[in-house]
C-alpha positions as CSV (number, residue, x, y, z in Angstrom):
1,M,9.4,38.7,-12.9
2,D,10.3,38.4,-16.6
3,N,8.3,40.3,-19.2
4,P,6.1,38.2,-21.5
5,P,7.4,37.7,-25.0
6,S,4.7,39.9,-26.6
7,L,5.7,42.8,-24.3
8,K,9.4,42.3,-25.1
9,L,8.6,42.5,-28.8
10,E,6.7,45.7,-28.3
11,I,9.6,47.3,-26.4
12,K,12.0,46.3,-29.1
13,D,9.7,47.8,-31.8
14,T,9.4,51.0,-29.8
15,E,13.2,51.3,-29.4
16,S,13.8,50.6,-33.1
17,K,11.3,53.3,-34.1
18,K,12.9,55.8,-31.7
19,T,16.4,54.9,-33.1
20,L,15.2,55.5,-36.6
21,K,13.4,58.7,-35.7
22,D,16.4,60.1,-33.8
23,Q,18.9,59.5,-36.6
24,P,20.5,62.7,-38.1
25,W,19.1,62.1,-41.6
26,W,19.9,65.7,-42.5
27,F,23.6,64.9,-42.0
28,F,23.4,61.8,-44.1
29,A,21.8,63.9,-46.9
30,I,24.8,66.4,-46.6
31,I,27.3,63.5,-46.8
32,L,25.5,62.3,-50.0
33,I,25.9,65.8,-51.4
34,F,29.6,65.8,-50.6
35,V,30.0,62.3,-52.2
36,W,28.2,63.5,-55.3
37,A,30.3,66.7,-55.5
38,A,33.6,64.7,-55.0
39,Y,32.5,62.4,-57.8
40,I,31.7,65.1,-60.4
41,F,34.8,67.2,-59.4
42,Y,37.0,64.0,-60.0
43,S,35.2,62.6,-63.0
44,R,34.1,65.6,-65.1
45,E,36.8,67.8,-66.6
46,N,34.7,71.0,-66.5
47,Y,33.9,70.7,-62.8
48,N,37.5,69.7,-62.0
49,E,38.8,72.8,-63.9
50,A,36.3,75.1,-62.1
51,F,37.3,73.7,-58.7
52,N,41.0,74.1,-59.3
53,F,40.4,77.7,-60.4
54,I,38.0,78.7,-57.6
55,K,39.9,77.1,-54.7
56,A,42.4,80.0,-55.0
57,G,40.0,82.2,-53.1
58,I,39.6,80.0,-50.2
59,G,42.5,81.5,-48.3
60,V,41.2,85.0,-48.8
61,T,37.7,84.0,-47.6
62,I,39.0,82.4,-44.4
63,K,41.5,85.2,-43.7
64,T,38.8,87.9,-44.2
65,A,36.4,86.1,-41.9
66,L,38.9,85.4,-39.2
67,V,40.4,88.9,-39.1
68,S,37.0,90.6,-39.4
69,Y,35.6,88.5,-36.6
70,A,38.6,89.2,-34.3
71,F,37.9,93.0,-34.6
72,A,34.2,92.5,-34.4
73,L,34.6,90.8,-31.1
74,V,36.5,93.9,-29.8
75,F,33.9,96.3,-31.1
76,G,31.0,94.1,-29.9
77,L,32.4,93.7,-26.3
78,L,33.0,97.5,-26.0
79,A,29.5,98.3,-27.4
80,G,28.0,95.6,-25.2
81,L,29.6,97.2,-22.1
82,G,28.4,100.5,-23.3
83,R,24.8,99.2,-23.6
84,I,24.8,98.3,-19.9
85,S,26.8,101.3,-18.7
86,K,25.2,103.8,-16.4
87,N,27.2,106.5,-18.2
88,L,24.7,108.4,-20.3
89,F,27.1,109.3,-23.1
90,F,28.6,105.8,-23.6
91,N,25.2,104.1,-23.2
92,N,23.5,106.3,-25.9
93,L,26.6,106.1,-28.2
94,S,26.5,102.3,-28.0
95,R,22.8,102.3,-28.6
96,L,23.1,104.6,-31.6
97,Y,25.9,102.3,-33.1
98,V,23.8,99.2,-32.7
99,E,20.5,100.7,-34.0
100,L,22.3,102.3,-37.0
101,I,23.9,99.1,-38.1
102,R,20.9,97.0,-37.5
103,G,18.7,99.4,-39.4
104,I,20.7,99.3,-42.7
105,P,21.1,96.3,-45.0
106,M,24.5,94.7,-44.8
107,L,25.3,95.1,-48.5
108,V,24.6,98.9,-48.2
109,L,26.8,99.1,-45.2
110,I,29.7,97.4,-46.9
111,F,29.4,99.9,-49.8
112,F,29.1,102.9,-47.4
113,I,31.9,101.9,-45.0
114,A,34.3,100.9,-47.7
115,L,33.7,103.7,-50.2
116,V,32.4,106.6,-48.0
117,G,33.4,105.9,-44.3
118,V,37.0,104.9,-44.9
119,P,37.8,107.8,-47.3
120,M,36.3,110.1,-44.6
121,L,38.6,108.6,-42.0
122,V,41.6,109.1,-44.3
123,D,40.6,112.8,-44.7
124,G,40.4,113.1,-40.9
125,V,43.9,111.5,-40.5
126,N,45.3,113.9,-43.2
127,A,43.7,116.9,-41.4
128,L,45.4,115.8,-38.2
129,G,48.7,115.5,-40.0
130,V,48.3,119.1,-41.3
131,W,47.6,120.4,-37.8
132,L,50.5,118.6,-36.3
133,T,52.8,120.0,-39.0
134,E,51.5,123.5,-38.3
135,V,52.2,123.3,-34.6
136,G,55.8,122.1,-35.3
137,L,55.4,118.4,-34.9
138,E,56.4,117.7,-38.5
139,F,57.9,114.3,-37.6
140,L,54.4,113.1,-36.6
141,G,52.4,115.1,-39.2
142,K,54.4,114.1,-42.3
143,P,53.5,110.3,-42.2
144,L,49.8,111.2,-41.6
145,N,49.9,113.6,-44.6
146,A,51.3,110.8,-46.7
147,F,48.5,108.5,-45.7
148,G,46.0,108.3,-48.6
149,N,43.1,106.2,-49.9
150,K,45.5,104.1,-51.9
151,S,47.2,103.0,-48.8
152,L,44.1,101.0,-47.8
153,T,43.3,98.1,-50.2
154,M,39.8,96.8,-50.9
155,N,40.6,93.8,-48.8
156,T,41.4,96.0,-45.8
157,R,38.2,98.1,-46.4
158,A,36.2,94.8,-46.6
159,I,37.6,93.7,-43.3
160,V,36.7,97.1,-41.7
161,A,33.2,96.9,-43.1
162,L,32.6,93.4,-41.8
163,S,34.1,94.2,-38.4
164,V,32.0,97.3,-37.8
165,T,28.9,95.6,-39.1
166,Y,29.2,92.4,-37.0
167,G,30.4,94.3,-34.0
168,A,26.8,95.7,-33.6
169,F,25.3,92.1,-33.6
170,L,27.9,90.8,-31.2
171,A,27.2,93.8,-28.9
172,E,23.7,92.5,-28.2
173,I,25.1,89.0,-27.6
174,F,27.6,90.3,-25.1
175,R,24.9,92.5,-23.4
176,A,22.6,89.5,-23.0
177,G,25.4,87.4,-21.6
178,I,26.4,90.0,-19.1
179,Q,22.8,90.5,-17.9
180,S,22.4,86.8,-17.5
181,I,24.8,86.9,-14.6
182,G,23.0,87.6,-11.3
183,R,23.5,91.0,-9.7
184,G,24.5,89.3,-6.5
185,Q,27.8,88.3,-8.0
186,M,28.7,91.9,-8.8
187,E,27.6,93.0,-5.3
188,A,29.7,90.2,-3.7
189,A,32.7,91.2,-5.7
190,R,32.4,94.9,-4.8
191,S,32.0,93.9,-1.1
192,L,35.3,92.2,-1.3
193,G,36.9,95.4,-2.3
194,M,37.0,95.0,-6.0
195,S,36.4,98.0,-8.3
196,Y,33.7,97.8,-10.9
197,G,36.3,97.2,-13.6
198,Q,38.0,94.4,-11.6
199,A,34.7,92.7,-10.9
200,M,33.7,92.9,-14.5
201,R,37.0,91.6,-15.7
202,H,37.6,88.8,-13.2
203,I,34.0,87.7,-12.2
204,I,31.3,88.8,-14.6
205,L,32.9,88.7,-18.1
206,P,34.5,85.1,-17.8
207,Q,31.0,83.7,-16.9
208,A,29.2,85.8,-19.5
209,V,31.6,84.8,-22.3
210,R,31.2,81.2,-21.3
211,N,27.4,81.5,-21.6
212,V,27.5,83.2,-25.0
213,L,30.2,81.0,-26.6
214,P,27.7,78.9,-28.7
215,A,26.0,82.2,-29.9
216,L,29.5,83.6,-30.8
217,G,30.3,80.5,-32.7
218,N,27.0,80.6,-34.7
219,D,27.7,84.3,-35.5
220,F,31.2,83.3,-36.9
221,V,29.6,80.8,-39.2
222,A,27.2,83.5,-40.3
223,M,30.1,85.8,-41.0
224,V,31.8,83.3,-43.1
225,K,28.7,83.1,-45.3
226,D,28.2,86.9,-45.3
227,S,31.9,87.4,-46.2
228,S,30.7,86.5,-49.7
229,L,29.3,90.0,-49.9
230,V,32.8,91.6,-50.1
231,S,33.0,90.3,-53.6
232,V,31.1,93.5,-54.6
233,L,34.4,95.3,-53.7
234,A,36.4,93.0,-56.1
235,V,38.0,91.2,-53.2
236,R,39.1,87.9,-54.7
237,D,37.4,85.5,-52.3
238,I,35.8,82.3,-53.6
239,T,32.6,84.2,-54.6
240,Q,34.5,86.8,-56.7
241,V,36.8,84.1,-58.2
242,S,33.8,82.0,-59.2
243,R,32.2,85.1,-60.8
244,L,35.3,85.7,-62.8
245,Y,35.4,82.1,-63.9
246,A,31.8,82.0,-64.9
247,G,32.2,85.3,-66.8
248,S,35.2,84.2,-68.7
249,T,34.0,80.6,-69.6
250,F,30.2,81.0,-69.4
251,R,30.2,77.8,-67.3
252,F,27.8,79.1,-64.8
253,R,26.6,75.8,-63.6
254,E,30.1,74.5,-62.8
255,A,31.1,77.8,-61.2
256,Y,28.2,78.1,-58.8
257,V,27.8,74.4,-58.0
258,T,31.5,74.5,-57.0
259,V,31.3,77.7,-54.9
260,S,28.1,76.4,-53.2
261,V,29.7,73.1,-52.2
262,M,32.8,75.0,-50.9
263,Y,30.7,77.3,-48.7
264,L,28.7,74.3,-47.5
265,S,31.8,72.4,-46.6
266,I,33.2,75.2,-44.5
267,T,30.0,76.0,-42.7
268,V,29.1,72.4,-42.0
269,V,32.6,71.8,-40.4
270,L,32.2,75.0,-38.3
271,S,28.7,74.2,-37.2
272,L,29.8,70.7,-36.1
273,L,32.6,72.3,-34.1
274,V,30.0,74.7,-32.5
275,Q,27.8,71.7,-31.6
276,V,30.8,69.9,-30.0
277,M,31.5,73.0,-28.0
278,E,27.9,73.3,-26.8
279,R,27.9,69.6,-25.8
280,R,31.0,70.0,-23.7
281,L,29.7,73.1,-22.1
282,R,26.5,71.3,-21.2
283,N,28.5,68.3,-19.8
284,N,30.7,70.6,-17.7
285,D,27.5,72.3,-16.3
């Protein structure tokens, strides 16, 4: 039996209201911001000059974020495995690493690791070189003795600082992902003759990584934004270049509008990619 005309009108009104309500208005607002930014960059000479000057730092920003995140994944995975390990030493060492990093502001950590931690590491390498030379292994000790603080640029120190810092946050993500896998799968793998390492590598970790992929993607977006902090080490990323431009021209509005739009563009694109990845994972499930 057909619905009466009045009921059909109510259904259409309800569907139209839901359609309007469900529209991604926030995304439309961001598109308007991009349109406005493109217009002023093209039409206003000051903004065009600022953009052309600051865009030189985009490559450094992306490279710093990618390399740092690659190392952070390694640190995070090792620390995450340590957090669930039954070995008392590795468990407490991983817990200490995570708690230390999470208990200190990121900016302070960047200063400490780049200006205190790295020089201490260099001193340790030099001491090892001296010892190797004394025991007759001069061919190994000589290169280590020649290794100095000047061998590590501020870009390298910034990457080390971001890697160590974000490794602690990723450790908790990996730990949660591993613990989300039922214990029965580990028991089944061990009953098939697999060692603990084989079961973790072939059974548990592939599923855990799949579960935490969206969280890992979101952390990468966060790292791209936090990479702006390395500008305090005079790394010429887009934040540092914008500061140099603003300091030399006193055009603070143009400089910081430009750098804000650049970061927004990068993070929006990455966030959309993460959402696509999440949607595909849900569909596959």
